[in-house]
C-alpha positions as CSV (number, residue, x, y, z in Angstrom):
1,M,-12.7,23.3,-24.0
2,L,-11.8,23.1,-20.3
3,A,-15.5,23.2,-19.5
4,S,-16.1,19.9,-21.4
5,Y,-13.5,18.2,-19.2
6,R,-14.8,19.6,-15.9
7,P,-17.2,16.6,-15.1
8,I,-14.3,14.2,-15.9
9,L,-11.8,16.1,-13.7
10,S,-14.3,15.9,-10.8
11,L,-14.6,12.2,-11.2
12,L,-10.8,11.9,-11.5
13,R,-10.4,13.7,-8.1
14,G,-12.6,11.1,-6.5
15,T,-10.6,8.4,-8.2
16,A,-7.4,9.8,-6.9
17,F,-8.6,9.7,-3.3
18,L,-9.9,6.2,-3.8
19,L,-6.6,4.9,-5.3
20,A,-4.5,6.7,-2.7
21,A,-6.6,5.0,0.0
22,S,-6.2,1.6,-1.7
23,G,-2.4,2.1,-2.1
24,L,-1.9,3.2,1.5
25,H,-4.0,0.4,3.0
26,G,-2.5,-2.3,0.7
27,L,1.0,-1.5,1.9
28,L,0.1,-0.7,5.5
29,L,-1.5,-4.1,6.3
30,P,1.5,-6.4,5.5
31,L,3.9,-4.0,7.2
32,R,1.7,-3.9,10.4
33,G,1.1,-7.6,10.1
34,Q,4.8,-8.2,10.0
35,V,5.3,-6.1,13.2
36,E,2.5,-8.0,14.9
37,G,4.1,-11.3,14.1
38,F,1.5,-12.6,11.7
39,S,2.5,-15.8,9.9
40,T,3.7,-15.6,6.3
41,A,0.8,-17.9,5.3
42,S,-1.7,-15.4,6.8
43,L,-0.1,-12.5,5.1
44,G,-0.2,-14.4,1.8
45,L,-3.9,-15.3,2.4
46,M,-4.7,-11.6,2.8
47,G,-3.5,-11.1,-0.8
48,T,-5.5,-14.1,-2.0
49,A,-8.6,-12.9,-0.2
50,W,-8.3,-9.4,-1.7
51,A,-7.9,-10.8,-5.2
52,G,-10.8,-13.2,-4.7
53,G,-13.0,-10.4,-3.5
54,F,-12.0,-8.2,-6.4
55,V,-12.8,-10.9,-9.0
56,T,-16.1,-11.7,-7.4
57,G,-16.9,-8.0,-7.3
58,C,-16.4,-7.7,-11.1
59,F,-19.1,-10.3,-11.5
60,F,-21.6,-9.2,-8.9
61,A,-21.1,-5.5,-8.5
62,P,-23.0,-4.6,-11.7
63,R,-26.2,-6.1,-10.2
64,I,-25.8,-3.9,-7.1
65,V,-25.3,-0.8,-9.3
66,R,-28.3,-1.5,-11.4
67,R,-30.5,-1.9,-8.3
68,A,-29.3,1.1,-6.3
69,G,-28.0,3.5,-9.0
70,H,-24.5,4.7,-9.5
71,V,-24.3,7.4,-6.8
72,R,-25.8,5.4,-4.0
73,A,-23.9,2.3,-5.0
74,F,-20.6,4.2,-5.1
75,G,-21.4,5.7,-1.8
76,A,-22.0,2.3,-0.3
77,F,-18.7,0.9,-1.8
78,A,-16.5,3.8,-0.6
79,A,-18.1,3.9,2.8
80,S,-17.6,0.2,3.2
81,G,-14.0,0.7,2.3
82,A,-13.6,3.3,5.0
83,I,-15.4,1.0,7.6
84,V,-13.1,-1.9,6.7
85,A,-10.0,0.3,6.9
86,L,-11.0,1.5,10.4
87,L,-11.9,-2.0,11.5
88,T,-8.4,-3.3,10.5
89,G,-6.9,-0.6,12.8
90,L,-9.3,-1.4,15.6
91,I,-9.1,-5.2,15.5
92,I,-5.5,-6.5,15.1
93,D,-6.1,-10.1,14.3
94,E,-4.7,-12.0,11.3
95,Y,-7.9,-14.0,10.7
96,V,-10.1,-11.0,10.9
97,W,-7.9,-9.2,8.5
98,I,-8.1,-12.0,5.9
99,L,-11.9,-11.8,6.0
100,L,-11.9,-8.0,5.8
101,R,-9.5,-8.0,2.8
102,A,-12.0,-10.1,0.9
103,F,-14.7,-7.4,1.6
104,T,-12.2,-4.7,0.6
105,G,-11.5,-6.4,-2.7
106,F,-15.2,-6.7,-3.5
107,T,-16.0,-3.0,-2.6
108,M,-13.0,-1.7,-4.5
109,A,-14.1,-3.6,-7.7
110,G,-17.6,-2.1,-7.4
111,A,-16.3,1.4,-6.8
112,F,-13.9,1.2,-9.7
113,M,-16.6,-0.1,-12.1
114,V,-18.8,2.8,-11.2
115,I,-16.1,5.4,-11.8
116,E,-14.9,3.7,-15.0
117,S,-18.5,3.5,-16.5
118,W,-19.0,7.2,-15.6
119,L,-15.8,8.2,-17.3
120,N,-16.8,6.2,-20.3
121,E,-20.2,7.9,-20.5
122,K,-18.6,11.4,-20.4
123,A,-15.9,10.6,-22.9
124,T,-16.5,11.2,-26.6
125,N,-14.8,9.6,-29.6
126,E,-12.7,12.8,-30.0
127,N,-11.3,12.8,-26.4
128,R,-11.5,9.2,-25.4
129,G,-7.8,8.7,-25.8
130,T,-7.1,11.8,-23.6
131,V,-9.6,10.6,-20.9
132,F,-8.1,7.1,-20.9
133,G,-4.6,8.5,-20.6
134,L,-5.6,10.8,-17.7
135,Y,-7.2,7.9,-15.9
136,M,-4.0,5.8,-16.3
137,M,-1.9,8.8,-15.0
138,V,-4.1,9.2,-12.0
139,T,-4.0,5.5,-11.4
140,Y,-0.3,5.2,-11.2
141,A,0.3,8.6,-9.4
142,S,-2.4,8.0,-6.8
143,I,-1.3,4.5,-5.9
144,M,2.3,5.6,-5.6
145,G,1.2,8.6,-3.5
146,G,-0.8,6.5,-1.1
147,Q,2.1,4.1,-0.7
148,M,4.5,7.0,0.1
149,I,2.2,8.2,2.9
150,V,3.4,5.1,4.8
151,A,7.0,6.4,4.7
152,G,5.9,9.5,6.7
153,G,3.9,7.7,9.3
154,D,4.3,5.0,12.0
155,V,3.0,1.6,11.0
156,K,2.7,0.7,14.7
157,S,0.1,3.4,15.4
158,A,-3.6,3.7,14.4
159,S,-3.1,7.0,12.6
160,L,-2.4,5.5,9.1
161,F,-5.6,3.5,9.4
162,M,-7.5,6.7,10.2
163,I,-5.9,8.5,7.2
164,T,-7.0,5.6,5.0
165,G,-10.6,6.0,6.2
166,I,-10.5,9.7,5.6
167,L,-9.2,9.2,2.0
168,F,-12.1,6.7,1.3
169,C,-14.6,9.3,2.6
170,L,-13.0,12.0,0.5
171,S,-13.5,9.9,-2.6
172,L,-17.3,10.1,-2.0
173,L,-17.5,13.9,-2.3
174,P,-17.1,14.5,-6.1
175,T,-19.8,12.0,-7.1
176,A,-22.1,12.9,-4.2
177,V,-22.4,16.5,-5.2
178,S,-22.2,15.9,-9.0
179,T,-25.2,17.1,-11.0
180,A,-24.1,15.1,-14.1
181,S,-26.5,12.6,-15.6
182,H,-26.0,9.0,-14.6
183,P,-24.3,6.6,-17.0
184,K,-26.0,3.6,-18.6
185,P,-26.4,0.5,-16.3
186,L,-23.3,-1.6,-16.0
187,Q,-23.2,-4.7,-18.2
188,D,-22.7,-8.1,-16.7
189,V,-19.1,-9.5,-16.9
190,K,-18.7,-12.8,-18.6
191,L,-15.7,-15.1,-18.8
192,D,-15.2,-17.5,-21.7
193,V,-12.0,-19.4,-20.8
194,K,-12.4,-21.9,-23.8
195,G,-12.8,-19.0,-26.2
196,L,-9.9,-17.1,-24.8
197,Y,-7.6,-20.1,-25.1
198,A,-8.7,-20.9,-28.6
199,N,-8.1,-17.3,-29.6
200,S,-4.5,-17.2,-28.2
201,P,-3.2,-20.0,-26.0
202,V,-0.1,-18.0,-25.2
203,S,-2.0,-15.0,-23.9
204,A,-4.5,-17.0,-21.8
205,I,-1.7,-19.0,-20.1
206,A,0.5,-15.9,-19.8
207,C,-2.1,-13.8,-18.0
208,V,-2.6,-16.5,-15.3
209,L,1.2,-16.8,-14.9
210,I,1.7,-13.0,-14.9
211,G,-1.0,-12.8,-12.3
212,I,0.8,-15.3,-10.1
213,A,4.0,-13.4,-10.2
214,N,2.5,-9.9,-9.8
215,G,0.1,-11.1,-7.1
216,A,3.0,-12.6,-5.1
217,W,5.0,-9.4,-5.4
218,G,2.2,-7.0,-4.7
219,T,1.1,-8.9,-1.6
220,L,4.5,-9.9,-0.1
221,G,7.0,-7.4,-1.5
222,A,6.6,-5.2,1.6
223,V,7.0,-8.2,3.9
224,Y,10.2,-9.2,2.0
225,G,11.6,-5.6,2.6
226,A,10.7,-5.6,6.3
227,R,12.3,-9.0,6.9
228,I,15.6,-8.1,5.3
229,G,15.7,-5.0,7.4
230,I,15.4,-2.0,5.1
231,S,13.5,1.1,6.3
232,T,9.8,1.7,5.9
233,A,10.6,4.7,3.6
234,E,12.8,2.4,1.4
235,I,10.0,-0.2,1.3
236,A,7.5,2.3,0.1
237,L,9.9,3.6,-2.5
238,M,10.7,0.0,-3.6
239,M,7.1,-0.9,-4.0
240,S,6.3,2.2,-6.0
241,L,9.3,2.1,-8.3
242,V,8.7,-1.5,-9.4
243,V,5.3,-0.4,-10.9
244,V,6.7,2.9,-12.2
245,A,9.7,1.1,-13.9
246,G,7.2,-1.3,-15.5
247,A,5.0,1.5,-16.8
248,A,8.1,3.3,-18.2
249,M,9.2,0.2,-20.1
250,Q,5.9,-0.6,-21.6
251,L,6.3,1.7,-24.6
252,P,9.8,0.7,-25.7
253,A,8.9,-3.0,-25.3
254,G,5.6,-2.5,-27.1
255,R,7.2,-0.7,-30.0
256,L,9.7,-3.6,-30.3
257,S,6.9,-6.1,-30.4
258,D,5.3,-4.1,-33.2
259,K,8.3,-4.9,-35.4
260,T,8.7,-8.6,-34.7
261,D,6.8,-11.6,-33.4
262,R,5.3,-10.3,-30.1
263,R,5.9,-13.7,-28.5
264,F,9.7,-13.3,-28.8
265,V,9.4,-10.0,-26.8
266,L,7.1,-11.7,-24.3
267,A,9.5,-14.6,-23.8
268,G,12.5,-12.2,-23.6
269,A,10.9,-10.0,-21.0
270,A,9.8,-13.0,-19.0
271,F,13.5,-14.3,-19.0
272,G,14.6,-10.8,-18.0
273,A,12.2,-10.8,-15.0
274,A,13.3,-14.3,-14.0
275,L,17.0,-13.3,-14.3
276,F,16.7,-10.4,-11.8
277,A,14.5,-12.4,-9.5
278,L,17.1,-15.2,-9.4
279,L,19.9,-12.7,-8.9
280,I,18.1,-11.3,-5.8
281,F,17.4,-14.9,-4.6
282,L,21.0,-16.0,-5.0
283,F,22.9,-12.9,-3.8
284,Q,20.5,-11.8,-1.1
285,P,21.2,-8.0,-1.1
286,R,20.6,-6.2,2.2
287,S,21.5,-2.6,1.3
288,G,18.4,-0.5,0.7
289,I,19.9,1.1,-2.5
290,F,20.8,-2.2,-4.1
291,V,17.5,-3.8,-3.2
292,I,15.6,-0.8,-4.8
293,V,17.8,-0.9,-7.9
294,F,17.4,-4.7,-8.4
295,T,13.7,-4.7,-7.7
296,A,13.1,-1.8,-10.1
297,A,15.0,-3.7,-12.8
298,Y,12.8,-6.7,-12.0
299,G,9.7,-4.6,-12.3
300,A,10.8,-3.1,-15.6
301,F,10.5,-6.5,-17.2
302,A,7.7,-8.1,-15.1
303,Y,5.3,-5.2,-15.5
304,T,5.6,-5.0,-19.3
305,L,4.4,-8.6,-19.8
306,Y,0.7,-8.1,-19.4
307,S,0.5,-5.4,-22.1
308,I,2.3,-7.5,-24.6
309,A,0.2,-10.6,-23.8
310,V,-3.0,-8.6,-24.4
311,A,-1.7,-7.1,-27.6
312,H,-0.9,-10.5,-28.9
313,A,-4.4,-11.8,-28.1
314,N,-6.0,-8.8,-29.8
315,D,-3.8,-9.5,-32.9
316,H,-5.8,-12.7,-33.3
317,A,-9.2,-11.3,-32.3
318,R,-11.7,-9.4,-34.3
319,A,-11.7,-5.6,-33.7
320,E,-15.2,-5.7,-32.2
321,D,-14.2,-8.3,-29.7
322,F,-11.6,-6.1,-28.0
323,V,-13.6,-5.6,-24.8
324,K,-14.6,-9.3,-24.6
325,V,-11.0,-10.6,-25.1
326,S,-9.2,-8.0,-23.0
327,G,-11.8,-8.2,-20.2
328,G,-11.5,-12.0,-20.1
329,L,-7.7,-11.8,-19.9
330,L,-8.0,-9.3,-17.1
331,L,-10.1,-11.8,-15.1
332,L,-7.6,-14.6,-15.8
333,Y,-4.9,-12.3,-14.5
334,G,-7.1,-11.8,-11.4
335,F,-7.3,-15.6,-10.8
336,G,-3.5,-15.8,-11.1
337,T,-3.2,-13.1,-8.4
338,M,-5.2,-15.4,-6.1
339,I,-2.6,-18.2,-6.5
340,G,0.6,-16.2,-6.3
341,P,0.5,-15.0,-2.7
342,L,0.0,-18.6,-1.5
343,L,2.9,-20.0,-3.5
344,A,5.2,-17.2,-2.4
345,A,4.2,-17.3,1.2
346,A,4.9,-21.1,1.3
347,L,8.4,-20.6,-0.2
348,M,9.2,-17.6,2.1
349,G,8.1,-19.6,5.2
350,W,10.0,-22.7,4.1
351,M,13.3,-20.9,3.0
352,R,14.0,-17.3,3.5
353,P,12.5,-13.9,2.5
354,E,14.0,-14.2,-1.0
355,G,11.7,-17.2,-1.5
356,L,9.3,-14.6,-2.9
357,F,11.5,-14.2,-6.0
358,L,11.9,-17.9,-6.4
359,A,8.1,-18.0,-6.8
360,T,8.0,-15.2,-9.3
361,A,11.0,-16.7,-11.2
362,F,9.0,-20.0,-11.5
363,A,6.1,-18.2,-13.0
364,H,8.2,-16.2,-15.4
365,L,10.3,-19.2,-16.6
366,S,7.2,-21.2,-17.1
367,L,5.8,-18.3,-19.2
368,A,9.0,-18.0,-21.3
369,G,9.1,-21.8,-21.9
370,Y,5.5,-22.1,-22.9
371,T,5.7,-19.1,-25.2
372,L,8.8,-20.6,-27.0
373,L,6.9,-23.8,-27.4
374,R,3.9,-22.1,-29.0
375,I,6.2,-20.2,-31.4
376,S,7.0,-23.5,-33.0
377,R,3.3,-24.4,-33.2
378,R,1.7,-21.3,-34.7
379,A,2.8,-18.7,-37.2
380,P,2.9,-15.1,-36.1
381,V,0.2,-12.6,-37.3
382,P,1.7,-10.6,-40.2
383,I,2.9,-7.2,-39.0
384,G,0.6,-5.4,-41.5
385,D,-2.5,-7.0,-40.0
386,R,-1.8,-5.9,-36.4
387,D,-3.0,-2.9,-34.4
388,A,-0.2,-0.7,-33.0
389,F,0.8,-1.6,-29.5
390,K,-1.0,0.4,-26.7
391,T,-0.1,0.4,-23.0
392,Q,-2.4,-1.8,-21.0
393,P,-2.5,-1.5,-17.2
394,A,-2.9,-4.5,-15.1
395,D,-3.2,-3.7,-11.5
396,R,-5.6,-4.0,-8.6
397,S,-7.3,-0.8,-9.7
398,V,-8.7,-1.7,-13.2
399,T,-11.8,-3.7,-14.0
400,P,-13.3,-5.0,-17.3
401,E,-15.4,-1.8,-17.3
402,A,-12.3,0.3,-17.9
403,L,-11.8,-1.4,-21.2
404,R,-15.0,0.2,-22.5
405,L,-13.2,3.5,-22.0
406,D,-10.1,2.4,-24.0
407,P,-9.9,4.2,-27.3
408,R,-9.3,0.9,-29.1
409,R,-12.7,-0.4,-28.4
410,K,-15.3,-0.3,-31.2
411,A,-18.8,1.1,-31.2
412,E,-20.1,-2.4,-31.6
413,A,-18.9,-3.3,-28.2
414,D,-21.5,-1.0,-26.6
415,S,-24.4,-2.6,-28.4
């Protein structure tokens, strides 16, 4: 049995290095930029550039993979990530970093799509759920591990940039020496905004608003921590626990949504996230412990929202449209993450560091209000006609290709 998982475990090792590099680099840049005196607008633009590059990569990376093959394409993507990481350590300039972040987003999207398609090819109907679960575990653990490396280093030195480059290079090895057969060519990614909105207006709008809030936090959360004076180790822990708390809360929130109208749970979780965001904005905590506790509580609500929104959309969709609907919502989420850093950066520059949470509260209150409005306009799907809730990651490490690995997908989706 272990032998059947060996090719998958090899790919997961490469994934772990890749995600650790991404987590480390993504946290290191805003912290170093803060030390160098980069403007808040520039730090926000780095997040927008990354998200823009990532979404663009989801559309265009499949063409590169079809032309060069999986191994060579992945090698090019990972090597490009290493080059960019080293360049950001060599050239300390906010405008150069903005441009390089766009390239990083593109290459990361391509690298993830290669790994996800490879895992999908190796998975069988019998072990698909196990493989998908392992991939999600590696995703969360590796990103958190990469971020915690920052706590043990000096953001003012070049060493962390070098470690990032090493991690990118290490991610090359498992696929470079693999003798496994190549997966099928990647399919082109398509986005049908009109169809997604017609299927579920709540889910379509929700994914954009959730992307705005999560994009703002993911890009500028570390800047907020640095500006209120908590330590680098506390910032790394804060950024990690927000995502971990959200992952831990997905299952209880999802189970609750299985028993009632999912939109009530969606609105309630959005109100919860907005409440904690406003508490941080109003009371301006400065103690590291209090900041970590409050932001973790915020994350517990904020990072459950995407899964519930996708589940609600799939309640209205045909089973064979799972990949199409979920992939489209993921891209809408990506567009939201391009807007969020700009909004949050403007408020942080205009007001104070807690302006970040005013931006997320705006997105979450808008989501809650629109969801309640739609509840009065459309009846819920009967509980007996729904699929059971499944956790659904939404982070900067998942592309539409990963949805073909999800055990909920149907065989028709591959045709």
